[in-house]
N, C-alpha and C positions, 0 to 999 in steps of 0.2 A: 699196780703192775707187778706180776710175779718176778722174783729175782732170777736172773739167768744163771745157768750153771757155770762154774769156773771152767776155764780152758784146760787147766791141769791142776793136779793136786798130788801131794805126797801120800795121801790116803793113810795118814797116821793120826790116831786119836791122841794128839800131843799139842799143847798150846803153842810151842815154838814152831812146830810144823804147820799148824793152821795160820800162824802169823806169816810164815814164809810163803804159804799159798797166796796170800794177799799182796805182799810187798817184796817177795824174794826175787822177782825178775830184775834183770839188769836195767838200770835207769830209774826204776820206780822211786826209790828213796831219794834220789837226787831231784826228781820232780817235786817230791814233798818238800825238800829243802828250799826250792824256789818258791813254792806256794805258801810257805810259812811267812813270806814277806807280804802276803795279801794277794788279792785277785791279780792274775796275769793273763795277758793275751797269748794266744798260741805263738805268734811271731816273737814275742818277748821271751817266752820259754825256750824256743828254739835257739835264739841268739845267746842265751845264757847257759845253754847245755851243749857246748861245742863237742862235736863228735857224734851226736845222736842224729840218725836219719829222720826225715819227716815221717816215713812210714812207721818207724818204731815209736816215735813220740806220740803219734796219733793213736797207735795201738795201746800204748801204756795208759794214755789218758782215758780211753774207753774202758780199759780194765779197772782203772781207779774209780770211774763212775759206777761201774757194775758192783765193785766192792764197797761202794758208799763211802769212799775216802775223799772224793772230790765231786763237785758239781759244776755245771756249766750254766751261765746265764748271760743275757744280753744287757749291756749298760743302756740307760736311757739317753735320748738325744741331749746334747749334740754328739756325744761320743759314739753311741750306737755300735759299739764293738762287743764281740763275744769274749768273755773271760772265763777262766777256770779258777776255782777257789776250793780250799779244803773244807770238808765238813768238820763237825766237832770231833768225830772219830779220827779223821785225818790229822787234826791238830794234836791229838794225843800221841802222835809219833815224835814230837819234839824231844822227849827224854831219850828215845831210841837213838835219834840222830846225835844228840848231845853225847851219849855214851860212846857211840861209834867215833865221833870226832876226838874225844879224849883218848880213846884207844889208838887211833890212827895218827895222833899229833906227832909222835916221834918219827914217823915216816916222812915228815916235811923237812927233815934236817938237810936234805939235799934237793934243790929244785932242778928238775930235769929240763933240758932245752926244749923239749916238746910239750911241757906242761902249760896249759892255759891257766889263767888266773882271773878272778873277779874279786873286787874288794869285799863284796857282801858275803863271799864264801867264808870269811873269817867270823861272821856274826855268830854262827851256831856255837863254836867253842868258847866265844867270849860271853855269851848270854848268862851262863850260870855264875861266872865270876862277877859280872856287873850286878846281878840280882842279889849277890851276897854283900854288896857294899852297904855300909850303914846309912847311906843317903837315899837308898831306893825306897819307894818307886820313883823313877826319874826317866826322862827322855834324854839319851846321850847320843850325840853325833860322834862317829869314829872316822877319822881321816887317815888314809894310807896313801902311799905313792900311787897305788893302783886305782884309787878312787875313794868314794865316801859312802857310808851307810849310816843308818841310825838304829838304835835299839830302844824299845819301850820295855823297861824291866818288868812291868806288870802285864804286858801283852794286852792292853786295854783298847787299842784302836784298830781300825781296818779289819773288823770281823775277827778279832783275836790275833791279828798279825803281831809277831814278836819283834820283827825288824823290817826295815824297808831300805830300798836303794836311795842314795842321795841324802842330803841333810833334811832334818825335820824343822818345820817352821816354828815349833814350840820347844826346841831343845833347851834343856837346862844347862848343858855344858858340852864342849867339844874336846875330844881326846885326839891328839895327833901323835901317831906312832908309825913304826914300820912293820913289815911282815915278820921279820925275825923276832921282834918284841911280841907280836901276836902269838907266834909259835911258843915262845917262852912262857907266856901267860897260860896258853892252852895246856902245856905240859906240866904246869904247876911249879916251874922253876923260878917264876917271878910273880909277885902280887902287883896289883894296880898301885898300891901305896908305894911299894919299892920302886916301881917303874917311874912314878912321878918324882920321888926323892932323888933317884939317880939321873934324872934328866932324859930318860928314854921315852917318857910319855909327857907331852906338853898339854896342859889343860888351859883352855880359854873359855871365856864367858863370864857373865855377871850373875849374881844371885847366890843363895846359900849352898846349892849343890856344887857349883864350880868352886866356890871358896873352900868348901869342905874337902873336895878332891885335891886341892892345892895345899891342904893342911893349914889353912889360915884360921 
């Protein structure tokens, strides 16, 4: 099937401009953030993107399909639900989101009363830190007051998913911390080792990864 023309373009022969042609619309990169957790149903995407209208979400997903950043497929019975998932090209946007999260981390110093929050939104800034741990690759549960998610430091499961909502059945260790500690980690003001030593990060679990995280 021939590729449909884009709705709009900067019409500049520039790599940054071409990238923004594909992902520069409002909400697109946040949809990518959600799909980095693996296939998601439309209703789940809408629930975890507070503030987006159904029309805009549907439009952005169509744009992402056209740009070959995401695909849509139907799960086999008994689920029989339609899900959206990133293509290999879509998953290549992880470093872009990681860089944006690092750049924007200082803006989290003050949480506004109108700010929505989901625990798994902290996954993106934590991924590069967890991947640098000497015990990687590993599967790590991360528990905050706002909820729990897990990170696969090698991104090996779920069609390349690098994190997922809720705990993982095969987690090597669980890290318990709060949002302020997550922000300090993302800003580079704190390392995981320092957080564990200072008692800001509690590590639970059995096995070599959990023991190494505890410094045992």
